[in-house]
VEXTORLO-120689 format. One record per residue (C-alpha): x, y, z; residue in one letter. Coordinates in nm, 2 decimals, always signed. Each point is the difference from the previous one (the first is absolute). Layout:
VEXTORLO-120689
<site><u>X</u><v>Y</v><w>Z</w><type>A</type></site>
...
end
This chain:
VEXTORLO-120689
<site><u>-19.89</u><v>+1.26</v><w>+8.11</w><type>M</type></site>
<site><u>+0.06</u><v>-0.44</v><w>-0.01</w><type>K</type></site>
<site><u>+0.33</u><v>-0.11</v><w>-0.07</w><type>I</type></site>
<site><u>+0.08</u><v>-0.34</v><w>-0.07</w><type>A</type></site>
<site><u>+0.38</u><v>-0.06</v><w>+0.09</w><type>L</type></site>
<site><u>+0.15</u><v>-0.26</v><w>-0.20</w><type>L</type></site>
<site><u>+0.30</u><v>-0.25</v><w>+0.08</w><type>F</type></site>
<site><u>+0.18</u><v>-0.29</v><w>-0.01</w><type>D</type></site>
<site><u>-0.16</u><v>-0.17</v><w>+0.25</w><type>G</type></site>
<site><u>+0.12</u><v>-0.34</v><w>-0.12</w><type>A</type></site>
<site><u>+0.37</u><v>+0.13</v><w>+0.12</w><type>A</type></site>
<site><u>-0.10</u><v>+0.24</v><w>+0.23</w><type>A</type></site>
<site><u>-0.21</u><v>-0.27</v><w>+0.20</w><type>L</type></site>
<site><u>+0.13</u><v>-0.31</v><w>-0.09</w><type>G</type></site>
<site><u>+0.24</u><v>-0.24</v><w>+0.22</w><type>K</type></site>
<site><u>+0.31</u><v>+0.20</v><w>-0.06</w><type>S</type></site>
<site><u>-0.18</u><v>+0.33</v><w>+0.06</w><type>A</type></site>
<site><u>+0.14</u><v>+0.32</v><w>-0.18</w><type>D</type></site>
<site><u>-0.04</u><v>+0.25</v><w>+0.26</w><type>L</type></site>
<site><u>+0.13</u><v>+0.28</v><w>-0.21</w><type>L</type></site>
<site><u>-0.26</u><v>-0.02</v><w>-0.24</w><type>I</type></site>
<site><u>-0.25</u><v>+0.02</v><w>+0.31</w><type>L</type></site>
<site><u>+0.16</u><v>+0.29</v><w>+0.16</w><type>E</type></site>
<site><u>-0.04</u><v>+0.23</v><w>-0.32</w><type>T</type></site>
<site><u>-0.38</u><v>-0.13</v><w>-0.02</w><type>V</type></site>
<site><u>-0.01</u><v>+0.18</v><w>+0.34</w><type>E</type></site>
<site><u>+0.17</u><v>+0.26</v><w>-0.07</w><type>A</type></site>
<site><u>-0.23</u><v>+0.09</v><w>-0.32</w><type>V</type></site>
<site><u>-0.30</u><v>-0.12</v><w>+0.20</w><type>E</type></site>
<site><u>+0.06</u><v>+0.26</v><w>+0.28</w><type>A</type></site>
<site><u>+0.06</u><v>+0.29</v><w>-0.24</w><type>V</type></site>
<site><u>-0.31</u><v>-0.08</v><w>-0.18</w><type>L</type></site>
<site><u>-0.20</u><v>-0.10</v><w>+0.30</w><type>A</type></site>
<site><u>+0.09</u><v>+0.37</v><w>+0.17</w><type>A</type></site>
<site><u>-0.16</u><v>+0.15</v><w>-0.30</w><type>E</type></site>
<site><u>-0.34</u><v>-0.13</v><w>+0.10</w><type>G</type></site>
<site><u>+0.00</u><v>-0.28</v><w>-0.26</w><type>N</type></site>
<site><u>-0.13</u><v>-0.36</v><w>+0.07</w><type>Q</type></site>
<site><u>+0.27</u><v>-0.22</v><w>-0.11</w><type>V</type></site>
<site><u>-0.08</u><v>-0.39</v><w>-0.06</w><type>V</type></site>
<site><u>+0.34</u><v>-0.23</v><w>-0.02</w><type>R</type></site>
<site><u>-0.06</u><v>-0.23</v><w>-0.26</w><type>V</type></site>
<site><u>+0.31</u><v>-0.28</v><w>-0.01</w><type>P</type></site>
<site><u>+0.09</u><v>-0.13</v><w>-0.34</w><type>V</type></site>
<site><u>+0.01</u><v>-0.36</v><w>-0.01</w><type>N</type></site>
<site><u>+0.06</u><v>-0.26</v><w>-0.29</w><type>T</type></site>
<site><u>-0.36</u><v>-0.12</v><w>+0.04</w><type>D</type></site>
<site><u>-0.13</u><v>+0.28</v><w>-0.16</w><type>G</type></site>
<site><u>-0.31</u><v>+0.04</v><w>+0.27</w><type>R</type></site>
<site><u>+0.19</u><v>+0.38</v><w>+0.03</w><type>W</type></site>
<site><u>-0.17</u><v>+0.09</v><w>-0.31</w><type>I</type></site>
<site><u>-0.34</u><v>-0.03</v><w>+0.14</w><type>E</type></site>
<site><u>+0.06</u><v>+0.15</v><w>+0.31</w><type>R</type></site>
<site><u>+0.14</u><v>+0.29</v><w>-0.16</w><type>T</type></site>
<site><u>-0.31</u><v>+0.05</v><w>-0.19</w><type>R</type></site>
<site><u>-0.25</u><v>-0.05</v><w>+0.26</w><type>R</type></site>
<site><u>+0.19</u><v>+0.28</v><w>+0.22</w><type>T</type></site>
<site><u>-0.16</u><v>+0.25</v><w>-0.24</w><type>K</type></site>
<site><u>+0.29</u><v>+0.22</v><w>+0.05</w><type>C</type></site>
<site><u>+0.09</u><v>+0.33</v><w>-0.17</w><type>D</type></site>
<site><u>+0.35</u><v>-0.11</v><w>-0.07</w><type>I</type></site>
<site><u>+0.25</u><v>-0.29</v><w>+0.03</w><type>A</type></site>
<site><u>+0.33</u><v>+0.11</v><w>+0.16</w><type>F</type></site>
<site><u>+0.24</u><v>-0.26</v><w>-0.14</w><type>N</type></site>
<site><u>+0.29</u><v>-0.12</v><w>+0.20</w><type>L</type></site>
<site><u>+0.04</u><v>-0.32</v><w>-0.18</w><type>C</type></site>
<site><u>+0.34</u><v>-0.07</v><w>-0.14</w><type>E</type></site>
<site><u>-0.07</u><v>-0.34</v><w>-0.11</w><type>G</type></site>
<site><u>-0.22</u><v>-0.30</v><w>+0.17</w><type>I</type></site>
<site><u>+0.18</u><v>-0.22</v><w>+0.21</w><type>D</type></site>
<site><u>+0.33</u><v>+0.18</v><w>-0.07</w><type>G</type></site>
<site><u>-0.05</u><v>-0.07</v><w>-0.38</w><type>V</type></site>
<site><u>+0.07</u><v>+0.28</v><w>-0.20</w><type>A</type></site>
<site><u>-0.15</u><v>-0.10</v><w>-0.32</w><type>E</type></site>
<site><u>-0.34</u><v>-0.01</v><w>+0.17</w><type>L</type></site>
<site><u>+0.02</u><v>+0.37</v><w>+0.09</w><type>E</type></site>
<site><u>-0.18</u><v>+0.13</v><w>-0.35</w><type>P</type></site>
<site><u>-0.29</u><v>-0.25</v><w>+0.07</w><type>T</type></site>
<site><u>-0.10</u><v>+0.14</v><w>+0.33</w><type>V</type></site>
<site><u>-0.05</u><v>+0.38</v><w>-0.21</w><type>I</type></site>
<site><u>-0.11</u><v>-0.20</v><w>-0.31</w><type>S</type></site>
<site><u>-0.31</u><v>-0.11</v><w>+0.26</w><type>A</type></site>
<site><u>-0.07</u><v>+0.35</v><w>+0.12</w><type>L</type></site>
<site><u>-0.02</u><v>+0.09</v><w>-0.35</w><type>E</type></site>
<site><u>-0.25</u><v>-0.24</v><w>-0.11</w><type>V</type></site>
<site><u>-0.20</u><v>+0.08</v><w>+0.30</w><type>L</type></site>
<site><u>+0.02</u><v>+0.37</v><w>-0.06</w><type>G</type></site>
<site><u>+0.13</u><v>+0.10</v><w>+0.34</w><type>I</type></site>
<site><u>+0.23</u><v>+0.30</v><w>-0.01</w><type>P</type></site>
<site><u>+0.30</u><v>-0.09</v><w>+0.13</w><type>F</type></site>
<site><u>+0.36</u><v>+0.17</v><w>+0.11</w><type>T</type></site>
<site><u>+0.31</u><v>-0.05</v><w>-0.24</w><type>G</type></site>
<site><u>+0.06</u><v>-0.08</v><w>-0.34</w><type>S</type></site>
<site><u>-0.19</u><v>-0.20</v><w>-0.22</w><type>S</type></site>
<site><u>+0.00</u><v>-0.41</v><w>-0.03</w><type>S</type></site>
<site><u>+0.21</u><v>+0.06</v><w>-0.37</w><type>W</type></site>
<site><u>+0.22</u><v>+0.27</v><w>+0.16</w><type>T</type></site>
<site><u>+0.05</u><v>-0.28</v><w>+0.26</w><type>A</type></site>
<site><u>+0.06</u><v>-0.30</v><w>-0.24</w><type>S</type></site>
<site><u>+0.26</u><v>+0.21</v><w>-0.21</w><type>L</type></site>
<site><u>+0.20</u><v>+0.15</v><w>+0.29</w><type>C</type></site>
<site><u>+0.06</u><v>-0.37</v><w>+0.13</w><type>L</type></site>
<site><u>+0.15</u><v>-0.13</v><w>-0.33</w><type>R</type></site>
<site><u>+0.35</u><v>+0.15</v><w>+0.04</w><type>K</type></site>
<site><u>+0.09</u><v>-0.11</v><w>-0.34</w><type>H</type></site>
<site><u>-0.38</u><v>+0.12</v><w>-0.15</w><type>V</type></site>
<site><u>+0.02</u><v>+0.33</v><w>+0.14</w><type>V</type></site>
<site><u>+0.39</u><v>+0.07</v><w>-0.05</w><type>N</type></site>
<site><u>-0.05</u><v>-0.06</v><w>-0.40</w><type>A</type></site>
<site><u>-0.28</u><v>+0.24</v><w>+0.02</w><type>I</type></site>
<site><u>+0.18</u><v>+0.27</v><w>+0.17</w><type>L</type></site>
<site><u>+0.31</u><v>-0.04</v><w>-0.24</w><type>D</type></site>
<site><u>-0.20</u><v>+0.03</v><w>-0.29</w><type>R</type></site>
<site><u>-0.11</u><v>+0.30</v><w>+0.14</w><type>C</type></site>
<site><u>+0.34</u><v>+0.12</v><w>-0.02</w><type>R</type></site>
<site><u>+0.02</u><v>-0.02</v><w>+0.41</w><type>L</type></site>
<site><u>+0.36</u><v>-0.11</v><w>+0.12</w><type>P</type></site>
<site><u>-0.01</u><v>-0.33</v><w>+0.09</w><type>I</type></site>
<site><u>+0.28</u><v>-0.24</v><w>+0.06</w><type>P</type></site>
<site><u>+0.04</u><v>-0.26</v><w>-0.26</w><type>R</type></site>
<site><u>-0.16</u><v>-0.34</v><w>+0.10</w><type>F</type></site>
<site><u>-0.12</u><v>-0.32</v><w>-0.08</w><type>A</type></site>
<site><u>-0.26</u><v>-0.23</v><w>+0.08</w><type>I</type></site>
<site><u>+0.11</u><v>-0.38</v><w>+0.03</w><type>V</type></site>
<site><u>-0.23</u><v>-0.27</v><w>+0.02</w><type>R</type></site>
<site><u>+0.08</u><v>-0.40</v><w>+0.10</w><type>R</type></site>
<site><u>+0.21</u><v>-0.11</v><w>-0.29</w><type>G</type></site>
<site><u>+0.11</u><v>+0.34</v><w>-0.16</w><type>D</type></site>
<site><u>+0.36</u><v>+0.09</v><w>-0.06</w><type>P</type></site>
<site><u>+0.13</u><v>+0.25</v><w>+0.22</w><type>I</type></site>
<site><u>-0.01</u><v>+0.33</v><w>-0.13</w><type>P</type></site>
<site><u>+0.28</u><v>+0.27</v><w>-0.02</w><type>A</type></site>
<site><u>-0.09</u><v>+0.29</v><w>+0.19</w><type>V</type></site>
<site><u>+0.34</u><v>+0.10</v><w>+0.12</w><type>G</type></site>
<site><u>+0.17</u><v>-0.02</v><w>+0.33</w><type>F</type></site>
<site><u>-0.05</u><v>+0.05</v><w>+0.28</w><type>P</type></site>
<site><u>-0.34</u><v>-0.16</v><w>-0.07</w><type>A</type></site>
<site><u>-0.30</u><v>-0.02</v><w>+0.30</w><type>I</type></site>
<site><u>-0.26</u><v>-0.29</v><w>-0.02</w><type>C</type></site>
<site><u>-0.33</u><v>+0.05</v><w>+0.10</w><type>K</type></site>
<site><u>-0.36</u><v>-0.17</v><w>+0.00</w><type>P</type></site>
<site><u>-0.18</u><v>+0.14</v><w>-0.27</w><type>A</type></site>
<site><u>-0.32</u><v>+0.02</v><w>+0.16</w><type>A</type></site>
<site><u>+0.06</u><v>+0.07</v><w>+0.39</w><type>E</type></site>
<site><u>+0.01</u><v>+0.29</v><w>+0.24</w><type>D</type></site>
<site><u>+0.15</u><v>+0.06</v><w>+0.35</w><type>A</type></site>
<site><u>+0.31</u><v>-0.10</v><w>-0.15</w><type>S</type></site>
<site><u>-0.08</u><v>-0.34</v><w>+0.05</w><type>V</type></site>
<site><u>+0.28</u><v>-0.21</v><w>-0.21</w><type>G</type></site>
<site><u>+0.23</u><v>+0.29</v><w>+0.05</w><type>V</type></site>
<site><u>+0.34</u><v>-0.07</v><w>+0.22</w><type>E</type></site>
<site><u>+0.36</u><v>+0.06</v><w>-0.03</w><type>Q</type></site>
<site><u>+0.05</u><v>-0.31</v><w>-0.24</w><type>R</type></site>
<site><u>-0.25</u><v>+0.17</v><w>-0.23</w><type>S</type></site>
<site><u>+0.28</u><v>+0.25</v><w>-0.15</w><type>V</type></site>
<site><u>+0.28</u><v>-0.23</v><w>-0.22</w><type>V</type></site>
<site><u>+0.30</u><v>+0.10</v><w>-0.16</w><type>R</type></site>
<site><u>+0.05</u><v>-0.28</v><w>-0.25</w><type>T</type></site>
<site><u>-0.16</u><v>-0.22</v><w>-0.26</w><type>A</type></site>
<site><u>+0.05</u><v>-0.31</v><w>+0.24</w><type>R</type></site>
<site><u>-0.17</u><v>+0.18</v><w>+0.31</w><type>A</type></site>
<site><u>-0.29</u><v>+0.15</v><w>-0.19</w><type>L</type></site>
<site><u>-0.07</u><v>-0.34</v><w>-0.18</w><type>A</type></site>
<site><u>+0.02</u><v>-0.19</v><w>+0.35</w><type>E</type></site>
<site><u>-0.24</u><v>+0.30</v><w>+0.19</w><type>R</type></site>
<site><u>-0.24</u><v>-0.04</v><w>-0.27</w><type>V</type></site>
<site><u>-0.06</u><v>-0.39</v><w>+0.02</w><type>H</type></site>
<site><u>-0.04</u><v>+0.00</v><w>+0.37</w><type>S</type></site>
<site><u>-0.24</u><v>+0.29</v><w>-0.05</w><type>M</type></site>
<site><u>-0.23</u><v>-0.20</v><w>-0.28</w><type>H</type></site>
<site><u>-0.01</u><v>-0.26</v><w>+0.31</w><type>E</type></site>
<site><u>-0.27</u><v>+0.23</v><w>+0.14</w><type>R</type></site>
<site><u>-0.10</u><v>+0.27</v><w>-0.29</w><type>W</type></site>
<site><u>-0.09</u><v>-0.10</v><w>-0.37</w><type>D</type></site>
<site><u>+0.12</u><v>+0.34</v><w>-0.10</w><type>E</type></site>
<site><u>+0.32</u><v>+0.18</v><w>+0.12</w><type>V</type></site>
<site><u>+0.12</u><v>+0.34</v><w>-0.13</w><type>I</type></site>
<site><u>+0.37</u><v>+0.07</v><w>-0.04</w><type>V</type></site>
<site><u>+0.08</u><v>+0.38</v><w>-0.01</w><type>Q</type></site>
<site><u>+0.32</u><v>+0.19</v><w>-0.01</w><type>R</type></site>
<site><u>+0.09</u><v>+0.12</v><w>+0.35</w><type>Y</type></site>
<site><u>+0.04</u><v>+0.38</v><w>+0.01</w><type>I</type></site>
<site><u>+0.26</u><v>+0.06</v><w>+0.29</w><type>D</type></site>
<site><u>-0.10</u><v>+0.32</v><w>+0.15</w><type>G</type></site>
<site><u>-0.25</u><v>+0.18</v><w>+0.23</w><type>R</type></site>
<site><u>-0.35</u><v>-0.14</v><w>+0.04</w><type>E</type></site>
<site><u>-0.31</u><v>+0.26</v><w>+0.03</w><type>V</type></site>
<site><u>-0.36</u><v>-0.04</v><w>+0.02</w><type>N</type></site>
<site><u>-0.27</u><v>+0.27</v><w>-0.14</w><type>V</type></site>
<site><u>-0.34</u><v>-0.04</v><w>+0.15</w><type>G</type></site>
<site><u>-0.33</u><v>+0.12</v><w>-0.15</w><type>I</type></site>
<site><u>-0.34</u><v>+0.10</v><w>+0.14</w><type>V</type></site>
<site><u>-0.27</u><v>+0.10</v><w>-0.22</w><type>G</type></site>
<site><u>+0.17</u><v>+0.25</v><w>-0.21</w><type>D</type></site>
<site><u>+0.26</u><v>+0.11</v><w>+0.25</w><type>T</type></site>
<site><u>+0.35</u><v>-0.13</v><w>-0.06</w><type>V</type></site>
<site><u>+0.14</u><v>-0.04</v><w>+0.38</w><type>L</type></site>
<site><u>+0.40</u><v>+0.10</v><w>+0.09</w><type>P</type></site>
<site><u>+0.26</u><v>-0.22</v><w>-0.11</w><type>V</type></site>
<site><u>+0.09</u><v>-0.32</v><w>+0.25</w><type>S</type></site>
<site><u>+0.39</u><v>-0.13</v><w>+0.01</w><type>E</type></site>
<site><u>+0.08</u><v>-0.35</v><w>+0.16</w><type>I</type></site>
<site><u>+0.33</u><v>+0.06</v><w>+0.12</w><type>Q</type></site>
<site><u>+0.24</u><v>-0.27</v><w>+0.01</w><type>F</type></site>
<site><u>+0.30</u><v>+0.12</v><w>+0.17</w><type>D</type></site>
<site><u>-0.05</u><v>-0.22</v><w>+0.26</w><type>A</type></site>
<site><u>+0.01</u><v>-0.34</v><w>-0.22</w><type>M</type></site>
<site><u>+0.25</u><v>-0.21</v><w>+0.13</w><type>P</type></site>
<site><u>+0.30</u><v>+0.01</v><w>-0.24</w><type>K</type></site>
<site><u>-0.02</u><v>-0.27</v><w>-0.27</w><type>G</type></site>
<site><u>-0.39</u><v>+0.00</v><w>-0.03</w><type>M</type></site>
<site><u>-0.19</u><v>+0.13</v><w>-0.27</w><type>W</type></site>
<site><u>-0.14</u><v>+0.34</v><w>+0.06</w><type>R</type></site>
<site><u>-0.38</u><v>-0.13</v><w>-0.07</w><type>I</type></site>
<site><u>-0.33</u><v>-0.01</v><w>+0.15</w><type>V</type></site>
<site><u>-0.01</u><v>-0.39</v><w>+0.08</w><type>S</type></site>
<site><u>-0.31</u><v>-0.20</v><w>+0.16</w><type>Y</type></site>
<site><u>+0.24</u><v>+0.03</v><w>+0.30</w><type>R</type></site>
<site><u>+0.04</u><v>+0.35</v><w>+0.00</w><type>S</type></site>
<site><u>-0.40</u><v>+0.06</v><w>+0.00</w><type>K</type></site>
<site><u>-0.11</u><v>-0.32</v><w>+0.24</w><type>W</type></site>
<site><u>+0.28</u><v>-0.13</v><w>+0.22</w><type>D</type></site>
<site><u>+0.02</u><v>+0.30</v><w>+0.24</w><type>T</type></site>
<site><u>+0.33</u><v>+0.09</v><w>+0.19</w><type>G</type></site>
<site><u>+0.17</u><v>-0.18</v><w>-0.29</w><type>S</type></site>
<site><u>+0.29</u><v>+0.12</v><w>-0.11</w><type>D</type></site>
<site><u>-0.16</u><v>+0.06</v><w>-0.34</w><type>E</type></site>
<site><u>-0.27</u><v>+0.19</v><w>+0.18</w><type>D</type></site>
<site><u>+0.25</u><v>+0.23</v><w>+0.18</w><type>S</type></site>
<site><u>+0.18</u><v>-0.01</v><w>-0.31</w><type>G</type></site>
<site><u>-0.32</u><v>+0.15</v><w>-0.25</w><type>A</type></site>
<site><u>-0.14</u><v>+0.33</v><w>+0.20</w><type>Q</type></site>
<site><u>-0.23</u><v>+0.23</v><w>-0.15</w><type>P</type></site>
<site><u>+0.09</u><v>+0.39</v><w>+0.00</w><type>Q</type></site>
<site><u>-0.27</u><v>+0.22</v><w>-0.11</w><type>C</type></site>
<site><u>+0.03</u><v>+0.28</v><w>-0.15</w><type>P</type></site>
<site><u>+0.31</u><v>-0.16</v><w>-0.21</w><type>A</type></site>
<site><u>+0.27</u><v>+0.21</v><w>+0.01</w><type>N</type></site>
<site><u>-0.01</u><v>+0.06</v><w>-0.42</w><type>L</type></site>
<site><u>+0.02</u><v>+0.32</v><w>-0.21</w><type>S</type></site>
<site><u>-0.29</u><v>+0.16</v><w>-0.08</w><type>A</type></site>
<site><u>+0.06</u><v>-0.07</v><w>-0.37</w><type>A</type></site>
<site><u>+0.03</u><v>-0.36</v><w>+0.05</w><type>L</type></site>
<site><u>-0.30</u><v>-0.03</v><w>+0.28</w><type>T</type></site>
<site><u>-0.23</u><v>+0.18</v><w>-0.31</w><type>E</type></site>
<site><u>+0.13</u><v>-0.26</v><w>-0.24</w><type>E</type></site>
<site><u>-0.10</u><v>-0.28</v><w>+0.23</w><type>L</type></site>
<site><u>-0.33</u><v>+0.10</v><w>+0.05</w><type>Q</type></site>
<site><u>-0.08</u><v>+0.09</v><w>-0.34</w><type>R</type></site>
<site><u>+0.11</u><v>-0.32</v><w>-0.11</w><type>I</type></site>
<site><u>-0.22</u><v>-0.21</v><w>+0.26</w><type>A</type></site>
<site><u>-0.31</u><v>+0.23</v><w>-0.08</w><type>M</type></site>
<site><u>+0.05</u><v>-0.13</v><w>-0.36</w><type>Q</type></site>
<site><u>+0.05</u><v>-0.36</v><w>+0.11</w><type>A</type></site>
<site><u>-0.32</u><v>+0.06</v><w>+0.20</w><type>W</type></site>
<site><u>-0.22</u><v>+0.11</v><w>-0.30</w><type>R</type></site>
<site><u>+0.16</u><v>-0.26</v><w>-0.21</w><type>V</type></site>
<site><u>-0.10</u><v>-0.27</v><w>+0.22</w><type>V</type></site>
<site><u>-0.37</u><v>+0.15</v><w>+0.06</w><type>G</type></site>
<site><u>+0.07</u><v>+0.04</v><w>+0.35</w><type>G</type></site>
<site><u>-0.26</u><v>+0.14</v><w>+0.27</w><type>D</type></site>
<site><u>-0.03</u><v>+0.10</v><w>+0.35</w><type>G</type></site>
<site><u>+0.34</u><v>-0.05</v><w>+0.15</w><type>Y</type></site>
<site><u>+0.33</u><v>-0.17</v><w>-0.14</w><type>G</type></site>
<site><u>+0.41</u><v>+0.01</v><w>+0.03</w><type>R</type></site>
<site><u>+0.22</u><v>-0.02</v><w>-0.25</w><type>V</type></site>
<site><u>+0.38</u><v>-0.14</v><w>+0.08</w><type>D</type></site>
<site><u>+0.29</u><v>+0.13</v><w>-0.20</w><type>F</type></site>
<site><u>+0.37</u><v>-0.07</v><w>+0.03</w><type>R</type></site>
<site><u>+0.24</u><v>+0.27</v><w>-0.06</w><type>I</type></site>
<site><u>+0.35</u><v>-0.07</v><w>-0.19</w><type>D</type></site>
<site><u>+0.31</u><v>+0.12</v><w>+0.05</w><type>R</type></site>
<site><u>-0.05</u><v>+0.29</v><w>-0.30</w><type>A</type></site>
<site><u>-0.29</u><v>+0.10</v><w>+0.20</w><type>G</type></site>
<site><u>-0.26</u><v>-0.15</v><w>-0.23</w><type>K</type></site>
<site><u>-0.32</u><v>-0.15</v><w>+0.10</w><type>P</type></site>
<site><u>-0.14</u><v>-0.36</v><w>-0.05</w><type>W</type></site>
<site><u>-0.34</u><v>-0.13</v><w>+0.06</w><type>I</type></site>
<site><u>+0.00</u><v>-0.32</v><w>+0.22</w><type>L</type></site>
<site><u>-0.35</u><v>-0.06</v><w>+0.07</w><type>E</type></site>
<site><u>-0.36</u><v>+0.21</v><w>-0.04</w><type>V</type></site>
<site><u>-0.20</u><v>-0.13</v><w>+0.31</w><type>N</type></site>
<site><u>-0.38</u><v>+0.05</v><w>-0.01</w><type>S</type></site>
<site><u>-0.07</u><v>-0.13</v><w>+0.34</w><type>N</type></site>
<site><u>+0.29</u><v>+0.11</v><w>+0.24</w><type>P</type></site>
<site><u>+0.01</u><v>-0.05</v><w>+0.38</w><type>D</type></site>
<site><u>-0.19</u><v>+0.26</v><w>+0.15</w><type>I</type></site>
<site><u>+0.09</u><v>-0.08</v><w>+0.41</w><type>A</type></site>
<site><u>+0.05</u><v>+0.29</v><w>+0.20</w><type>P</type></site>
<site><u>+0.38</u><v>-0.06</v><w>+0.00</w><type>D</type></site>
<site><u>+0.05</u><v>-0.11</v><w>-0.39</w><type>A</type></site>
<site><u>+0.13</u><v>+0.20</v><w>-0.25</w><type>G</type></site>
<site><u>-0.31</u><v>+0.17</v><w>-0.14</w><type>L</type></site>
<site><u>-0.12</u><v>+0.13</v><w>+0.33</w><type>A</type></site>
<site><u>+0.36</u><v>+0.13</v><w>+0.03</w><type>R</type></site>
<site><u>+0.04</u><v>+0.20</v><w>-0.31</w><type>M</type></site>
<site><u>-0.37</u><v>+0.10</v><w>+0.05</w><type>A</type></site>
<site><u>+0.09</u><v>+0.15</v><w>+0.35</w><type>G</type></site>
<site><u>+0.28</u><v>+0.19</v><w>-0.16</w><type>V</type></site>
<site><u>-0.25</u><v>+0.13</v><w>-0.22</w><type>E</type></site>
<site><u>-0.21</u><v>+0.13</v><w>+0.27</w><type>G</type></site>
<site><u>-0.24</u><v>-0.28</v><w>+0.00</w><type>L</type></site>
<site><u>-0.03</u><v>-0.19</v><w>+0.33</w><type>D</type></site>
<site><u>-0.13</u><v>-0.37</v><w>+0.03</w><type>Y</type></site>
<site><u>-0.36</u><v>+0.11</v><w>+0.04</w><type>G</type></site>
<site><u>+0.02</u><v>+0.23</v><w>-0.30</w><type>A</type></site>
<site><u>+0.18</u><v>-0.24</v><w>-0.21</w><type>L</type></site>
<site><u>-0.29</u><v>-0.27</v><w>+0.06</w><type>V</type></site>
<site><u>-0.28</u><v>+0.28</v><w>-0.03</w><type>R</type></site>
<site><u>+0.13</u><v>+0.09</v><w>-0.33</w><type>A</type></site>
<site><u>+0.05</u><v>-0.36</v><w>-0.16</w><type>I</type></site>
<site><u>-0.40</u><v>-0.06</v><w>+0.14</w><type>C</type></site>
<site><u>-0.10</u><v>+0.30</v><w>-0.15</w><type>E</type></site>
<site><u>+0.20</u><v>-0.06</v><w>-0.37</w><type>R</type></site>
<site><u>-0.19</u><v>-0.34</v><w>+0.01</w><type>G</type></site>
<site><u>-0.31</u><v>+0.16</v><w>+0.07</w><type>L</type></site>
<site><u>-0.05</u><v>+0.27</v><w>-0.23</w><type>H</type></site>
<site><u>+0.20</u><v>-0.17</v><w>-0.32</w><type>R</type></site>
<site><u>-0.23</u><v>+0.03</v><w>-0.28</w><type>E</type></site>
<site><u>-0.16</u><v>-0.33</v><w>-0.10</w><type>R</type></site>
<site><u>-0.20</u><v>+0.03</v><w>-0.28</w><type>P</type></site>
<site><u>-0.30</u><v>-0.25</v><w>+0.00</w><type>S</type></site>
<site><u>+0.01</u><v>-0.28</v><w>-0.22</w><type>T</type></site>
<site><u>-0.33</u><v>+0.11</v><w>-0.20</w><type>A</type></site>
<site><u>+0.18</u><v>+0.32</v><w>-0.05</w><type>D</type></site>
<site><u>+0.30</u><v>-0.16</v><w>-0.11</w><type>Q</type></site>
<site><u>-0.18</u><v>-0.25</v><w>-0.26</w><type>W</type></site>
<site><u>-0.22</u><v>+0.30</v><w>-0.15</w><type>A</type></site>
<site><u>+0.35</u><v>+0.18</v><w>-0.06</w><type>L</type></site>
<site><u>+0.13</u><v>-0.31</v><w>-0.15</w><type>A</type></site>
<site><u>-0.30</u><v>-0.02</v><w>-0.23</w><type>Q</type></site>
<site><u>+0.00</u><v>+0.36</v><w>-0.07</w><type>R</type></site>
<site><u>+0.39</u><v>-0.03</v><w>-0.14</w><type>L</type></site>
<site><u>-0.12</u><v>-0.31</v><w>-0.18</w><type>S</type></site>
<site><u>-0.29</u><v>+0.22</v><w>-0.19</w><type>G</type></site>
<site><u>-0.28</u><v>-0.09</v><w>+0.17</w><type>V</type></site>
<site><u>-0.24</u><v>+0.31</v><w>+0.11</w><type>V</type></site>
<site><u>-0.10</u><v>-0.04</v><w>+0.37</w><type>V</type></site>
<site><u>-0.25</u><v>+0.27</v><w>+0.08</w><type>E</type></site>
<site><u>-0.10</u><v>-0.08</v><w>+0.35</w><type>D</type></site>
<site><u>+0.09</u><v>-0.17</v><w>+0.33</w><type>E</type></site>
<site><u>-0.23</u><v>-0.29</v><w>-0.07</w><type>S</type></site>
<site><u>+0.09</u><v>-0.05</v><w>-0.33</w><type>A</type></site>
<site><u>+0.36</u><v>-0.01</v><w>+0.11</w><type>A</type></site>
<site><u>-0.09</u><v>-0.27</v><w>+0.28</w><type>L</type></site>
<site><u>-0.19</u><v>-0.21</v><w>-0.27</w><type>E</type></site>
<site><u>+0.29</u><v>+0.01</v><w>-0.21</w><type>L</type></site>
<site><u>+0.24</u><v>-0.12</v><w>+0.29</w><type>F</type></site>
<site><u>-0.23</u><v>-0.31</v><w>+0.09</w><type>A</type></site>
<site><u>+0.01</u><v>-0.08</v><w>-0.38</w><type>V</type></site>
<site><u>+0.33</u><v>+0.01</v><w>+0.00</w><type>G</type></site>
<site><u>+0.06</u><v>-0.23</v><w>+0.32</w><type>Q</type></site>
<site><u>-0.19</u><v>-0.28</v><w>-0.16</w><type>R</type></site>
end
């Protein structure tokens, strides 16, 4: 089988190379090649030439590792959109799901409407009045991932501190989400295919006194820092069977609401009363060998090779009705009788004019 391996080439191969991206590329490539597949690396850059290169590979599937282009998270869904237009099978969720999950305030509103537990929140644009969500509150960019824009000063206790933080964030981001901070434990629930993985917890026991117990940007990317050492994963989490079941149930509900497919992760906080609150639905989480999803899969009994294969097989065998079939069905549901395939194709051609 021929597999195109897509990754953020602008970030991984640029002047300030992101070696972590390349390490994940090499790890996934090693698994796929060991299975006898022909793997073609396709660096995704801002010039768009990667689209034609992907098409010319005539691959059976694209293994998509892009979490953005040149580090810009908002461009993540465009990579998936191009694959959808080309009709190339791909790993992970659709562009629609990726776009939805990237816009934190939008997905929060939808999940809240579906009666899933979302901490009180509001979106603040430049010039807007500062909302009241209660204190402590946490401020985050509305459309970023990887904890970009999240630091100790993101959590505030007063209206004055909130206004100052929002103002400073507006220097970089047009939209900022302000949300009630949930004091308690933080856990992650991974999903691969239809399997909900064991719950993992971020242990904050070693977080220096006086620091907020959050997963900040430094926690994730400043290896060896006090915040990195103070936020360590433990899987499986030490939770009751009832709470574990509740977390997994809510995670799968949220995943289905956003139309997730392939693999994903739902992040929670558990308050002092033991109630879970959804922080985020991540439709394209890091799948590096040492990342959270791989750790959870390992506890489930899926080694890294099995995880990569499961993700690839899910993308390859996902049902994708042809455009003509979809058009024929739409016509039938619109009162038009379609008796054969040639008629369906003819109707589709007319509909595209």
